[in-house]
C-alpha positions as CSV (number, residue, x, y, z in Angstrom):
1,M,-21.9,-7.1,-31.3
2,K,-23.1,-7.4,-27.6
3,T,-20.5,-6.7,-25.0
4,I,-20.6,-9.1,-22.4
5,T,-20.0,-8.1,-18.9
6,I,-20.0,-11.5,-16.2
7,G,-20.5,-10.2,-12.6
8,L,-18.7,-13.0,-10.3
9,D,-19.6,-13.1,-6.6
10,I,-16.3,-15.0,-5.2
11,A,-16.3,-17.2,-2.2
12,K,-14.3,-19.6,-0.4
13,N,-15.8,-22.6,-2.5
14,I,-18.8,-22.0,-4.2
15,F,-19.0,-18.8,-6.7
16,H,-21.9,-17.4,-8.7
17,A,-21.6,-15.7,-11.9
18,V,-24.3,-13.8,-14.1
19,H,-23.9,-12.9,-17.7
20,M,-25.2,-9.8,-18.7
21,T,-25.5,-7.3,-21.8
22,S,-24.8,-3.8,-22.0
23,H,-28.4,-3.0,-21.8
24,G,-28.7,-4.8,-18.6
25,K,-30.0,-8.4,-19.8
26,I,-29.4,-10.9,-18.1
27,L,-28.5,-13.7,-20.6
28,K,-27.1,-16.6,-18.2
29,K,-26.2,-18.0,-14.7
30,K,-23.9,-19.9,-13.6
31,K,-22.7,-22.0,-10.3
32,L,-19.5,-22.8,-10.1
33,N,-17.2,-25.0,-7.7
34,R,-13.6,-23.4,-6.8
35,T,-12.0,-26.2,-8.9
36,A,-14.0,-25.2,-11.7
37,V,-13.6,-21.6,-12.3
38,L,-10.6,-21.4,-14.2
39,S,-11.4,-24.1,-16.9
40,Y,-15.0,-22.8,-16.8
41,F,-13.8,-19.3,-18.2
42,A,-11.0,-20.9,-20.2
43,Q,-13.7,-22.3,-22.6
44,I,-16.1,-19.4,-23.1
45,E,-15.3,-16.3,-25.1
46,L,-13.2,-13.0,-24.1
47,S,-15.3,-10.9,-21.8
48,C,-15.0,-8.3,-19.2
49,I,-15.4,-10.0,-15.6
50,V,-16.1,-7.8,-12.5
51,M,-15.5,-9.1,-9.0
52,E,-15.8,-7.4,-5.8
53,S,-12.5,-6.2,-4.4
54,C,-12.2,-8.8,-1.0
55,G,-10.6,-11.7,0.0
56,S,-8.7,-13.6,-3.0
57,S,-10.3,-11.2,-5.2
58,N,-6.6,-10.4,-6.4
59,Y,-5.7,-13.7,-6.6
60,W,-8.3,-14.5,-9.0
61,A,-8.2,-11.1,-11.2
62,R,-4.2,-12.2,-12.2
63,E,-5.5,-15.7,-13.2
64,L,-8.3,-14.6,-15.3
65,V,-6.4,-11.7,-16.8
66,N,-3.8,-14.6,-17.7
67,L,-6.7,-16.5,-19.4
68,G,-7.1,-13.5,-21.8
69,H,-10.3,-11.3,-20.1
70,T,-10.3,-8.4,-18.8
71,V,-11.0,-8.2,-14.9
72,K,-12.0,-5.4,-12.8
73,L,-12.4,-5.1,-9.4
74,I,-15.1,-3.0,-7.6
75,A,-15.4,-1.7,-4.3
76,P,-18.3,-3.5,-2.1
77,Q,-19.6,-0.3,-0.7
78,H,-20.2,0.7,-4.2
79,V,-22.6,-2.6,-5.5
80,V,-24.8,-2.4,-2.7
81,A,-26.3,0.5,-4.1
82,Y,-27.4,-1.8,-7.4
83,R,-28.6,-5.1,-5.3
84,R,-32.2,-5.0,-5.7
85,K,-34.6,-7.4,-3.7
86,N,-33.4,-9.8,-1.1
87,K,-29.3,-10.3,-0.9
88,N,-28.5,-13.8,-2.3
89,D,-25.1,-14.8,-4.8
90,Y,-27.2,-14.6,-7.9
91,N,-28.2,-10.9,-6.9
92,D,-25.2,-9.9,-5.8
93,A,-23.2,-10.9,-9.0
94,E,-25.9,-9.3,-10.6
95,A,-25.0,-6.2,-8.5
96,I,-21.8,-6.2,-9.4
97,A,-22.1,-6.3,-13.0
98,E,-24.9,-3.9,-13.2
99,A,-23.1,-1.1,-11.5
100,S,-19.4,-1.8,-13.2
101,Q,-21.5,-0.8,-16.1
102,R,-22.2,2.8,-14.8
103,D,-19.9,5.4,-16.6
104,S,-18.9,7.0,-13.4
105,M,-17.8,4.0,-11.5
106,T,-14.1,3.7,-10.1
107,F,-12.2,0.9,-9.9
108,V,-9.6,-0.9,-7.9
109,P,-6.3,-1.8,-9.5
110,I,-5.3,-5.3,-9.2
111,K,-2.3,-6.3,-6.7
112,T,0.9,-7.7,-8.1
113,R,2.2,-10.9,-6.3
114,E,4.8,-7.9,-4.9
115,Q,2.2,-6.0,-3.3
116,Q,0.5,-8.7,-1.5
117,D,4.0,-10.0,-0.2
118,A,4.6,-6.1,1.3
119,Q,1.3,-6.3,2.9
120,I,1.6,-9.4,4.6
121,V,4.4,-8.3,6.1
122,L,3.0,-5.2,6.9
123,R,-0.2,-7.0,8.9
124,I,2.1,-9.7,10.4
125,R,3.7,-6.6,11.8
126,E,0.8,-5.1,13.0
127,R,-0.6,-8.1,14.7
128,L,2.7,-8.4,16.6
129,I,2.6,-4.9,17.8
130,R,-1.4,-5.3,19.1
131,Q,0.0,-8.7,20.8
132,R,2.8,-6.7,22.8
133,T,0.8,-4.0,23.6
134,Q,-2.4,-6.6,25.0
135,L,0.4,-8.4,27.2
136,S,1.9,-5.4,28.4
137,N,-1.6,-3.6,29.4
138,Q,-2.5,-7.0,30.7
139,A,0.8,-7.6,33.0
140,R,0.7,-3.9,34.4
141,G,-3.0,-4.3,35.4
142,M,-1.9,-7.2,37.6
143,L,0.8,-5.5,38.8
144,L,-1.5,-2.7,39.8
145,E,-3.5,-5.5,42.0
146,Q,-0.3,-6.0,43.9
147,G,0.6,-2.1,44.3
148,I,3.3,-1.5,42.0
149,S,2.2,1.0,38.9
150,I,4.4,1.3,35.7
151,N,4.0,3.6,33.1
152,R,2.2,3.3,30.1
153,G,4.3,2.1,27.1
154,W,6.1,-1.0,26.3
155,S,9.5,0.9,26.6
156,A,8.6,1.4,30.1
157,F,7.4,-1.9,30.8
158,R,10.5,-3.2,29.3
159,K,12.6,-1.5,31.6
160,V,11.0,-1.7,34.9
161,L,9.5,-4.7,35.1
162,P,13.1,-6.5,35.2
163,E,13.6,-4.3,38.4
164,V,10.2,-5.1,39.7
165,L,11.1,-9.2,39.8
166,E,14.7,-8.5,41.1
167,D,13.3,-6.3,44.0
168,A,12.7,-8.6,47.1
169,N,10.4,-6.0,49.0
170,N,7.5,-5.3,47.0
171,N,5.8,-8.4,48.5
172,L,5.4,-10.2,45.2
173,T,4.5,-14.3,45.9
174,A,6.9,-16.5,44.5
175,I,4.2,-17.8,42.3
176,S,3.5,-14.2,41.0
177,R,6.9,-13.7,40.7
178,E,7.6,-16.6,38.2
179,L,4.3,-16.1,36.3
180,F,5.4,-12.3,35.8
181,N,9.0,-13.4,34.4
182,D,7.1,-15.8,32.2
183,L,5.1,-12.5,30.8
184,Y,8.6,-10.8,30.4
185,E,10.0,-13.7,28.3
186,E,7.2,-13.9,26.2
187,F,7.3,-10.1,25.8
188,K,10.9,-10.4,25.0
189,A,10.1,-12.5,22.3
190,L,7.5,-10.6,20.7
191,C,10.1,-7.7,20.6
192,E,12.4,-9.9,18.9
193,R,10.0,-11.2,16.2
194,I,9.0,-7.4,15.5
195,E,12.7,-6.4,15.1
196,R,13.2,-9.3,12.5
197,V,10.2,-8.2,10.7
198,E,10.9,-4.7,11.0
199,Q,14.8,-6.0,9.3
200,R,12.8,-7.7,6.6
201,I,10.8,-4.6,5.9
202,K,14.1,-2.5,5.4
203,S,15.3,-4.7,2.9
204,F,12.5,-5.1,1.0
205,T,12.8,-0.9,0.4
206,E,16.4,-1.2,0.2
207,T,15.7,-3.5,-3.1
208,N,12.5,-1.9,-4.7
209,D,12.6,1.2,-6.4
210,V,9.2,2.5,-5.7
211,C,10.3,2.3,-1.9
212,Q,13.4,4.1,-2.2
213,Q,12.0,6.8,-4.5
214,A,9.0,7.6,-1.5
215,Q,12.0,7.6,1.0
216,T,13.6,10.6,-0.6
217,V,10.5,12.9,0.4
218,V,10.3,13.9,4.1
219,G,8.5,12.8,6.4
220,I,8.7,9.1,4.5
221,G,10.3,5.8,6.1
222,P,10.6,2.4,5.2
223,I,7.5,1.5,7.0
224,T,5.7,4.4,5.3
225,A,7.2,3.6,2.0
226,I,6.3,-0.3,2.0
227,A,3.1,0.9,2.8
228,L,2.7,3.4,-0.1
229,Y,3.9,0.5,-2.5
230,A,1.6,-2.4,-1.2
231,A,-1.3,0.3,-1.3
232,I,-1.1,1.7,-4.6
233,G,2.0,0.5,-6.6
234,Q,3.3,2.8,-8.8
235,G,0.1,5.6,-8.6
236,K,-0.9,5.6,-12.2
237,H,-4.7,5.0,-11.5
238,F,-4.6,8.6,-9.9
239,Q,-5.1,11.2,-12.1
240,N,-3.2,13.7,-9.5
241,G,-1.6,13.9,-6.2
242,R,-4.8,15.6,-5.3
243,H,-7.1,12.4,-6.0
244,F,-4.5,10.4,-4.2
245,A,-4.7,12.5,-1.0
246,A,-8.4,12.5,-1.4
247,W,-8.3,8.7,-1.6
248,C,-6.2,8.6,1.7
249,G,-8.9,10.7,3.5
250,L,-6.6,13.8,3.9
251,V,-9.3,16.1,2.9
252,P,-12.4,18.0,4.7
253,R,-15.4,16.3,5.0
254,Q,-17.9,17.9,3.1
255,H,-21.9,18.8,4.3
256,S,-23.3,21.0,2.1
257,T,-26.6,22.2,1.1
258,G,-28.9,25.1,-0.4
259,G,-25.7,26.8,-1.8
260,N,-23.7,27.1,1.7
261,Q,-20.9,25.3,2.0
262,T,-19.9,23.4,5.0
263,M,-16.4,22.0,5.5
264,L,-16.1,19.4,8.6
265,G,-13.0,17.4,10.2
266,I,-11.2,15.0,7.1
267,T,-13.0,12.1,5.5
268,K,-10.8,9.4,7.2
269,K,-11.5,7.4,3.5
270,G,-9.1,4.8,1.9
271,N,-6.5,3.1,3.9
272,I,-6.3,3.8,7.1
273,Q,-2.8,2.7,8.2
274,L,-1.5,4.3,5.6
275,R,-3.3,7.6,6.1
276,T,-2.2,6.8,10.3
277,L,1.6,6.4,9.0
278,L,1.4,9.5,6.7
279,V,0.1,11.6,9.5
280,A,2.7,10.4,12.0
281,G,5.6,10.9,9.7
282,A,4.1,14.6,9.1
283,R,3.5,14.9,13.0
284,S,7.7,14.2,13.2
285,A,8.8,16.3,10.6
286,L,6.9,19.2,11.5
287,S,8.5,19.1,14.8
288,R,11.9,19.8,13.1
289,M,11.4,22.1,10.2
290,D,12.2,25.3,12.7
291,K,15.4,25.6,11.2
292,K,15.2,24.7,7.9
293,E,15.0,27.1,4.9
294,D,13.3,25.5,2.1
295,K,9.9,26.1,0.7
296,L,7.9,23.1,2.0
297,S,9.2,24.2,5.6
298,Q,8.8,27.7,5.4
299,W,4.9,26.7,4.5
300,A,4.8,24.5,7.5
301,I,6.3,27.1,10.0
302,K,3.7,29.4,8.7
303,L,1.0,26.8,8.9
304,K,1.9,25.9,12.1
305,A,1.9,29.7,13.5
306,T,-1.7,30.2,12.1
307,K,-3.6,26.9,13.1
308,S,-3.1,24.4,16.1
309,F,-0.2,21.8,16.0
310,N,-2.6,19.0,15.1
311,I,-4.5,20.9,12.4
312,A,-1.0,21.9,10.7
313,C,0.1,17.9,10.8
314,V,-3.1,16.9,8.8
315,A,-2.2,19.9,6.6
316,L,1.2,18.9,6.2
317,A,0.6,14.9,5.7
318,N,-1.8,16.1,3.2
319,K,0.8,18.0,1.0
320,L,3.4,14.9,1.7
321,A,1.0,12.6,0.0
322,R,0.8,14.9,-3.0
323,I,4.5,14.9,-3.2
324,V,5.1,11.3,-2.6
325,W,2.6,10.2,-5.1
326,S,4.2,12.6,-7.9
327,V,7.7,11.0,-7.0
328,I,6.4,7.7,-7.3
329,C,4.2,8.2,-10.3
330,N,7.1,10.2,-12.4
331,D,10.1,7.9,-10.7
332,K,11.7,11.1,-10.1
333,A,13.7,11.7,-6.9
334,Y,12.4,14.6,-4.5
335,E,14.3,17.6,-3.9
336,L,13.6,20.4,-1.5
337,K,13.7,24.0,-3.0
338,G,15.3,26.7,-1.5
339,A,13.0,29.5,-0.1
């Protein structure tokens, strides 16, 4: 019996499927409209369907799994090397099917609806923070044109701008004063929206077991915990904590040849937002470990004494990533061990 792999190139409306045997022989090509995808796969025999991990791929993966098919998601960068000739939808689908048949290929886990909900909240918060930063930077630049300087940072902006608006001796015209007041009202509205989103994040983490377990680790707060849940769920698809830390990009980048090992900066692979949060949490934890006597703190203190602060932060972030993976995967709260 031949094992059939179906490479499915998804898009907004038009999908392309390529049926391929385990020997790489193409049996069939099919062009599908979005509305006909599920009915088509409901009628064919159960197969292994492979898609690129991209927009809407998690939705289609869940729907196809419900039909009884085996579904795999593959990172787009792994597909490029297997696409021959010119780029078109059928060639992409063929490359997806061929890449998935390699024994060394790694796949992306399918996200649940709860994980996608967590991801939505994080992306909304990220967009609002970016808009708040853009607004404050624009207002600070325009105030400089009026000879008024405000320190960087949204907290300084929120504190100083009302004083600027109330100061009658700063030579602001009535029109500019009114416009800056409108910007300040918009700024306050963004701050309120960010606070509501963060409150929703806090409520989510209080009811989610994975987030609760993650927050028992030093340097892991609600935002990092929900980012971990959105990215890896329960982390079962990683072999160990070292693999998770490497996936986060918190390991040295290697450029070796001729038997000589050359280690460079961190690889910066994986989830950028998650890596940033882990390093920020490590930075906060490292600055508060001087008076603690547990094993983790003593290790971090010795590292900080021999390395620069930034290097020590990344090293601690690597260790925290491995610890939090173990905590999530084993469903067991973290306990600090005495030195």
